[in-house]
N, C-alpha and C positions, 0 to 999 in steps of 0.2 A: 220807212217814212209812209204816212198814210196817203191815200189817193187825194184827199182834200188838201193836204199840205202841198203835195206836188202840183196840183192844179192851181193852188193859190200862187205858187212861185211863177208858174207860166202866165197866169192871169195878170200878175203884177207887172210883168215885162211888156204886157200888151194893153194896159189900162188906157182907156179913152181913145183907142184906135180900133175902130170896128173892122177895118180892112185887115189889120194884123190878126185880129181875133178870127176872122173868116179864114185866113190862111192857115192858122193853127188847126181849125176844124178840118179843113181839107187835108192837111198833112196827117192828122190822126187817121182819117179815112184811108189815105194812101198806105200808111204804115200797117194798118190792120186788115188790108184787103187780102182776099184769098189768093190773089195772083202774085205771090212772091212776098209782098209787104216788107216787113222788117228783115226777114232773112235775105231777100234780094238786095235790100239796101246794104246790109252787112257785106255781102259778096261784092257789090260795086265799090265799096270803100276799100276792101282788100285788093281788088283788081287794079285800083288806082293808087296803090301804095299808101293808103291812108287807114289801114286796118287798126293801127294803134289809136286813132282818134275815136272811132266808133266803139272800140273795146273799152275805152275810158268811160264812155257814156253808158254802156251796158253794165260795166263793173260797178262796184260799190264805192269807188274813190271819187276824186275830183274829176269833173268833166273837162277834157281838153277843148280848146277853142278851135274854130274853123273859119276860114275866110270865105267871102262870097265866091271867089274863083273856084275854091275847092268844092263848095256846094254845087256849083254849076257842073263841074267835072264829074262829080259822083252821080247826081240826079239826071244830068243831061239837059240840054237846053229845051227840048220838047216838054219834058216833065215840068221844069220850072215855069215855062210859058203857060202850060195848062193850069198849074196851081195858081199862077198870077191872074190868069183870065177869070177863073172861078172866084177869086177874092176881089177882083176889080182893081188890080194894081199892076204896075209895070213889072216885067221880069227882074229888072235891076233892084226894085224895091223888095220884091219877093226874096231874092237871095240875101239881101241885108237882113230882113226879118228872120229868115231861116237860120242865119248864123246865131241868133239869140234863142230861137224856139226849138230847133231840131234837137240840140243836145238834151234839153229838158224833156222833150217828148219821148225820146228814146229811153232816157233814164226812167221816166214814169211808166213806160211800157215794160220795163225789165226790172221789177222791184227786187228780185232775188239774184240779180247779177248775171242773168242768162236769158236768152231769147226763149220764150215759152212756145208751146204748140199753137197752131193757128187758132183753135177755139179759145185758148187762154188769151191770145192777143186780141181777138174780137171782143171778148168779154171785158178785158181791161180797157180797150179803146172806147167801148160803150160807156163804161164808168167815167172815163176822162171827159167824154163829150157831155154826159149828163151833169157832171160836177161843174164843168166849164159853163154850160148853159145856165145852171143855177146861179153861179157867181155873176154872170152877165146880167141876169135879171135883177140881182140885188144892188146893182150899181146905179 
């Protein structure tokens, strides 16, 4: 699937909600950071017994769903609060939004069904953010 198609799917789920869009941008930054990023997230899922969920997002099949409680358990309340603060929303709203966006973001960052190297993730994250910004401006 092309980056534009993937971003379009994410954008459609956030249309007309600037705060959700801000949260998506913050989540992309978090997932592509050099301090663990997507690899650290994958480990957190596995340590919380939810490895099957993130594996479905990384793989080429259907994405498994995730609950707000599972989001909070994997990311941790500090991380959720930080993302929420940056997006200007409550942590509860952030977890709700992330149940929709996080599976799609991980899927978009792993187009070949595997987690790439840090430079690949950074490059892919920049592409997603650029395409997302472009879609935002056209609305």
